[in-house]
Each structure stands twice: as C-alpha cells, then as structure tokens.
C-alpha positions in Angstrom: 0.0 0.0 0.0 1.0 3.6 -0.5 3.0 5.1 2.3 1.4 8.4 3.2 2.6 10.8 5.9 -0.9 11.9 6.9 -3.6 9.5 5.8 -4.2 5.9 6.7 -2.6 3.6 4.1 -6.0 2.3 2.8 -7.3 5.9 2.3 -4.1 7.0 0.6 -4.1 4.0 -1.7 -7.7 4.5 -2.7 -7.2 8.2 -3.5 -4.1 7.5 -5.5 -6.0 5.0 -7.6 -8.6 7.8 -8.4 -6.0 10.2 -9.8 -5.9 10.4 -13.6 -2.7 8.8 -15.1 0.1 11.3 -15.7 1.6 11.5 -19.2 5.1 10.3 -20.1 6.8 13.6 -19.3 5.2 14.0 -15.9 6.0 10.4 -15.0 9.6 10.9 -16.1 9.8 14.0 -13.9 8.4 12.1 -10.9 11.0 9.3 -11.5 13.8 11.9 -11.9 12.9 13.6 -8.7 12.8 10.3 -6.8 16.1 9.2 -8.2 17.9 12.5 -7.5 16.3 13.3 -4.2 14.6 16.5 -5.5 11.5 17.4 -3.6 8.5 18.1 -5.8 4.8 18.2 -5.2 3.1 14.8 -5.0 0.7 14.0 -7.8 -2.4 14.8 -5.8 -1.0 18.3 -5.1 0.0 18.7 -8.7 -3.6 17.9 -9.7 -4.8 20.5 -7.2 -2.5 23.1 -8.8 -3.8 22.2 -12.2 -7.4 22.6 -11.1 -6.8 26.0 -9.6 -4.6 27.2 -12.5 -7.5 26.4 -14.9 -9.5 29.2 -13.3 -7.0 32.1 -13.8 -7.7 32.7 -17.4 -5.0 35.0 -18.8 -3.8 36.0 -15.3 -0.4 35.7 -13.7 0.7 32.8 -11.5 3.6 32.9 -9.1 5.6 29.9 -7.9 8.2 30.1 -5.1 10.4 27.0 -5.4 10.8 25.8 -9.0 12.8 22.6 -8.3 12.7 20.8 -11.7 9.6 22.5 -12.9 6.9 19.9 -12.0 4.5 22.4 -10.5 5.2 25.1 -13.1 4.5 22.6 -15.9 1.2 21.5 -14.4 0.0 25.0 -13.8 1.2 26.4 -17.2 -0.5 23.5 -19.0 -3.8 24.2 -17.2 -3.9 28.0 -17.4 -5.5 29.0 -20.7 -3.5 32.0 -21.7 -2.0 32.6 -18.3 1.7 33.0 -17.5 3.8 31.6 -14.7 6.7 33.3 -13.0 8.7 30.8 -11.0 11.6 31.6 -8.5 14.4 29.4 -7.3 17.9 30.0 -5.9 19.6 27.1 -7.6 20.8 27.7 -11.1 21.3 24.0 -11.9 17.8 23.0 -11.0 16.5 25.9 -13.0 18.4 24.6 -16.0 16.8 21.2 -15.5 13.4 22.8 -15.2 13.9 24.8 -18.4 14.6 21.6 -20.3 11.5 19.9 -18.9 9.3 22.9 -19.6 10.6 23.2 -23.1 9.8 19.5 -23.7 6.4 20.2 -22.3 5.7 22.9 -24.8 5.1 25.7 -22.2 8.5 27.5 -21.9 7.1 30.5 -23.8 4.6 31.0 -20.9 7.0 30.4 -18.0 9.5 32.9 -16.8 12.3 31.3 -14.7 14.0 33.7 -12.3 17.1 32.8 -10.2 17.5 34.3 -6.8 16.3 34.4 -3.2 12.5 34.9 -3.1 12.8 37.3 -0.2 14.8 39.6 -2.4 12.8 39.0 -5.6 9.2 39.3 -4.2 9.3 43.0 -3.5 10.3 43.7 -7.1 7.6 41.6 -8.8 4.8 43.6 -10.4 1.8 41.4 -10.1 -1.1 41.3 -9.6 -1.1 37.5 -9.3 -4.3 35.4 -9.4 -2.6 32.3 -8.0 0.6 31.7 -6.0 2.2 28.4 -4.9 4.8 28.4 -2.1 7.0 25.4 -1.8 10.4 26.5 -0.7 12.3 27.1 2.6 9.7 26.4 5.3 11.2 28.9 7.8 10.7 31.7 5.3 7.0 31.0 4.6 5.7 33.8 6.8 8.0 36.4 5.3 7.2 35.1 1.8 3.5 35.4 2.5 3.8 38.9 3.8 5.7 40.0 0.7 3.3 38.2 -1.6 0.0 39.5 -0.3 0.4 43.1 -1.6 1.0 41.5 -5.1 -2.0 39.1 -4.9 -5.3 40.4 -6.2 -8.3 40.3 -4.0 -10.0 37.0 -4.7 -6.6 35.5 -5.6 -5.5 32.1 -4.1 -2.4 30.9 -2.3 -1.4 27.3 -2.1 1.3 26.4 0.5 2.8 22.9 0.7 4.1 20.7 3.5 2.2 22.4 6.3 1.8 19.1 8.3 5.4 18.0 7.8 4.9 14.2 7.8 2.5 14.6 10.8 5.2 16.1 13.0 3.4 19.5 13.4 0.4 17.8 15.1 2.5 15.1 16.8 5.9 16.5 17.5 8.8 14.0 17.7 10.8 13.5 20.9 13.9 15.0 19.1 14.0 18.6 18.2 12.5 19.5 14.8 12.9 23.3 14.0 11.0 22.9 10.7 8.0 21.4 12.5 8.1 24.2 15.1 8.4 26.9 12.3 5.4 25.4 10.4 3.3 25.1 13.6 3.8 28.8 14.2 3.1 29.6 10.5 -0.1 27.6 10.4 -1.5 29.6 13.3 -0.5 32.8 11.5 -2.1 31.7 8.2 -5.4 30.6 9.8 -5.8 33.9 11.7 -4.6 36.3 9.0 -7.1 39.1 8.6 -6.7 39.3 4.8 -7.2 35.6 4.2 -9.9 32.9 4.3 -7.8 29.8 4.9 -8.0 26.0 5.3 -5.4 23.3 5.7 -6.1 20.1 3.8 -4.7 16.6 4.6 -3.5 16.3 1.1 0.0 15.1 0.4 2.2 16.4 3.2 -0.5 19.0 4.2 -1.6 21.8 1.9 -2.7 25.3 2.9 -5.3 26.9 0.6 -6.1 30.6 1.2 -8.1 33.2 -0.6 -7.3 36.9 -0.3 -10.6 38.5 0.9 -9.6 42.1 1.2 -6.7 44.5 0.8 -4.7 46.2 3.6 -5.4 49.9 4.0 -1.9 50.6 2.5 -3.1 48.8 -0.7 -6.2 50.8 -1.2 -6.0 52.9 -4.3 -3.4 50.5 -5.8 -3.9 48.0 -8.7 -4.6 45.0 -6.4 
C-alpha cells in the first residue's frame, strides 16, 4: 500500500487510484525527482495546482520554489493564456526545469527567475491570481507577507508541506525546528485578517487561502 505521511494507508491507496494517469513527461519528472532526491509536489497536489490554475484565465501565476519545474508545468498547461513566474535560488535545477518545460511545450509561458524569493518578491509587479509556495519552510511567513500586496483580491495561495509528515500535530521527541516553524506559521495563516484559509490533509498537508480584502496601504493601488 501507498505510504502516506498523513492519511491511513488504505485511504491513501484509494485516493491514489482515483488520480488520472500522468503522461510520459510528468511520469519521467516524478522518476527523476525520486532518483535524484529532488522534492516536488506529490501527484495529488499537482492535480490541485492544475485545477486551480485552470481558473486564472490570462492572469499571472507565481511559484516560489521551482525545483525541476513539475508544479510550473502542471500550472502552465492548465492555465488558458496565463503566465507563470517561478523563482528558485539554484541555477542548476532551473536549467533542468527549463529543459522539462521546453519539452512540455510551455516554456514560452513560463519565466524562470534565479534568486532568493525574499529579495525578488518586493520587485515583482503582479497582480497575481494564484501563487504556490514550496520553498524554505522557515521563510513561509515572510514570503506570504511579501506576496500578499501583489496578490489580487480573490486570488489564491497554495502552501505545501504544512503538516510536515505529521510532526506538526504530533511533535517527535527529538527537536525539529522545521516542524516548530510550520506550527507557528499555520496559526498565522489561519488567523490572517486578509485571508480565508483552510489546511487540507493532502500530500504532506496543503494550505489553501483566498485573499478576501486589501490592507489599508493597498487601497488605491492596482490590487
């Protein structure tokens, strides 16, 4: 049976069987990530990203944490006329992502940007209709704070790994700074005055939030 960090094995196996089969390129990317130890979104989260991206029309999508381009490919394919801006610090993984995205026929609609998201986010124009955060967990709160002024009202944010293999709800005996950081972030996300949020037991725990209103400082701006 499928080993799942959150669900009981029987549930995880059942839900995995319901997922539509991935094409040859996505399957190759999944195998590449497993072989090289590259963290990518699990297929169920990839399917969620595709569903949400299909609603953005010709809007902008932001991804923080490109890895090999798995999430970017799924979102770019699903967005009709939309464009994806994806950020990553690692030049080599961006090169690998560029190759996969070119083979997937979406490179003309994906902008790959190298650098630290905390430095890049304040310079991005927006407004974004959808954003996916899957990068350094300790920087999630700062990333969200920098993103929100560039997310349109009604826009969605997806945040991966929020349950951290179950350790957030059931902390291990040994110290786990990532689990502690995510526990603090989850409380911040759920209580955020600009967001309507939920955490789903999908994959490794996925946050889904909609921006419901601007900050006072945003009033009069384009978002």
